[in-house]
C-alpha positions in Angstrom: 16.2 5.6 -9.3 17.9 7.5 -6.5 15.4 8.8 -3.9 15.6 10.6 -0.6 13.7 9.7 2.6 11.6 12.8 2.2 10.7 12.1 -1.4 9.8 8.5 -0.6 7.7 9.6 2.3 5.8 12.2 0.2 4.5 9.5 -2.1 2.6 8.2 0.9 0.8 11.6 1.3 0.1 11.6 -2.4 -1.6 8.1 -2.5 -3.5 8.8 0.7 -5.0 12.0 -0.8 -5.9 10.0 -3.9 -7.6 7.4 -1.8 -9.7 10.1 -0.1 -10.7 11.6 -3.5 -11.5 8.3 -5.1 -13.7 7.0 -2.3 -15.2 10.2 -0.9 -18.6 9.4 -2.4 -18.7 6.0 -0.7 -19.0 7.0 2.9 -22.7 6.6 2.9 -22.7 3.2 1.3 -22.6 -0.3 2.8 -19.1 -1.2 3.8 -20.0 -4.7 4.9 -20.3 -6.0 1.3 -17.5 -8.2 0.1 -14.4 -6.7 -1.6 -14.1 -8.4 -5.0 -11.4 -11.1 -5.2 -10.6 -10.8 -1.4 -11.9 -12.7 1.6 -12.8 -9.5 3.3 -15.6 -7.0 3.6 -14.9 -3.5 2.5 -14.5 -2.4 6.1 -12.0 -5.3 6.7 -10.1 -4.2 3.6 -10.0 -0.6 4.9 -8.8 -1.9 8.4 -6.1 -4.0 6.8 -4.8 -1.0 4.8 -4.7 1.1 8.0 -3.0 -1.7 9.9 -0.4 -2.3 7.2 0.7 1.3 7.3 0.7 1.4 11.1 2.7 -1.9 11.3 5.3 -0.6 8.9 5.7 2.5 11.0 6.1 0.4 14.1 8.8 -1.7 12.3 10.8 1.3 11.1 10.8 2.8 14.6 11.3 -0.4 16.5 13.7 -1.9 14.0 12.7 -5.4 15.0 14.6 -8.0 13.0 12.7 -11.2 13.5 9.0 -10.5 13.1 6.4 -7.8 13.3 5.9 -5.9 16.5 3.4 -7.6 18.7 0.6 -5.2 18.0 -3.0 -5.7 16.8 -5.4 -3.2 15.3 -9.1 -3.6 14.9 -12.1 -1.2 14.5 -14.1 0.2 17.4 -17.6 -1.2 17.7 -19.2 2.1 16.8 -16.9 3.0 13.9 -18.7 4.2 10.8 -17.8 4.2 7.1 -17.3 8.0 7.3 -14.3 7.3 9.7 -12.6 4.6 7.5 -11.0 6.9 5.0 -9.5 9.4 7.5 -8.3 6.3 9.5 -6.3 5.0 6.5 -5.0 8.5 5.7 -3.9 9.1 9.3 -2.0 5.8 9.4 -0.4 6.6 6.0 0.7 10.0 7.3 2.1 8.5 10.5 4.2 6.2 8.3 5.2 9.2 6.1 6.4 11.2 9.2 8.2 8.1 10.5 10.1 7.7 7.2 11.1 11.3 7.2 12.5 11.1 10.7 14.3 7.8 10.1 17.9 7.1 9.0 18.8 5.4 5.7 20.8 2.9 7.7 17.7 1.8 9.7 16.6 -1.8 9.1 13.6 -3.9 10.0 12.0 -7.3 9.3 9.4 -8.0 6.7 8.2 -11.3 5.4 9.4 -10.3 1.9 12.9 -9.4 3.1 14.6 -7.2 5.7 14.2 -3.6 4.4 15.1 0.0 5.0 12.8 3.0 5.5 12.5 3.7 1.7 11.5 0.1 1.2 8.7 0.4 3.9 7.6 3.7 2.2 7.2 1.8 -1.1 5.3 -1.0 0.7 2.9 1.6 2.1 2.4 3.0 -1.4 1.5 -0.5 -2.7 -0.9 -1.2 0.2 -2.7 2.1 -0.1 -2.8 2.2 -3.9 -3.8 -1.4 -4.5 -6.4 -1.5 -1.8 -7.8 1.8 -3.1 -8.3 -0.1 -6.3 -9.9 -3.0 -4.4 -12.3 -0.7 -2.5 -13.2 1.3 -5.6 -14.0 -1.9 -7.5 -16.2 -3.1 -4.7 -18.3 0.1 -5.1 -18.3 -0.1 -8.9 -15.8 2.7 -9.3 -12.8 2.9 -11.6 -9.4 3.7 -10.1 -5.8 3.5 -11.4 -2.9 4.3 -9.0 -0.9 7.5 -9.3 1.7 7.0 -12.0 4.7 8.6 -10.2 4.0 6.9 -6.9 3.5 3.5 -8.7 6.8 4.0 -10.5 8.6 4.6 -7.3 7.1 1.5 -5.7 7.7 -0.7 -8.7 11.4 0.4 -9.0 12.0 -0.3 -5.3 10.0 -3.5 -4.8 9.4 -5.3 -8.1 12.5 -4.5 -10.2 14.1 -7.8 -11.2 11.3 -10.0 -9.7 9.6 -10.8 -13.0 9.5 -9.7 -16.6 7.2 -6.8 -17.1 4.6 -6.8 -19.9 4.0 -3.8 -22.2 2.2 -1.1 -20.2 0.8 2.4 -20.7 1.1 3.7 -17.2 3.0 2.5 -14.1 -0.3 2.6 -12.3 -1.6 -0.2 -14.6 1.7 -2.1 -14.2 1.4 -1.9 -10.4 -2.1 -3.4 -10.6 -0.8 -6.2 -12.8 2.2 -6.9 -10.5 -0.2 -7.1 -7.5 -2.4 -9.6 -9.3 -5.4 -7.3 -9.9 -5.6 -7.1 -13.7 -4.6 -8.7 -16.9 -2.2 -6.6 -18.9 -1.1 -6.7 -22.6 -2.3 -10.3 -22.9 -0.6 -11.4 -19.7 -3.0 -13.1 -17.2 -3.4 -11.9 -13.6 -0.5 -13.0 -11.5 -1.1 -15.6 -8.8 1.0 -16.0 -5.7 2.8 -12.7 -6.3 5.1 -10.9 -3.9 7.6 -8.1 -3.9 11.3 -8.1 -2.9 11.8 -5.7 0.0 15.5 -6.3 0.4 18.1 -3.6 -0.4 19.5 -4.0 -3.9 22.3 -2.2 -5.6 
């Protein structure tokens, strides 16, 4: 799949809008309950998602090649659940704009392989999409990631990493690849990761 920087970046806007729509009804709920299958509360999951997008933007701009930038993000003491969703969407859109303004030759470190801006866009799509699923599940809601955005992320990050089971939508496949669901008789994956390196 050939994709431009702009097209890759636009998937980030798409998944952040879906997050807002999927979780809009939760802003008055208790975000200190546990997120299912994670060692975080809902608020910590939201902060992690924001932090991932922000760190990816820092990596693309800073082009650090040995580790993450030495930055740390946490919530303000008076932060409220109503602020969590816009917080994630803002971070996602910062990453989106960063990707659009980058060069295809830019490179930066990630634990799953030195990557390019399109790779970091795909990572952002995975973070937002999968954690939208986690947050929705924590509140008893159903969510399946956007099919087109999921297909982009899968093609860029998971192609060639494992044999895919039969699937109906790329959104379902992304959830299986990220260890969230069983799919077509295949159990949930354990110890999963993507391959962020550039591949021909």
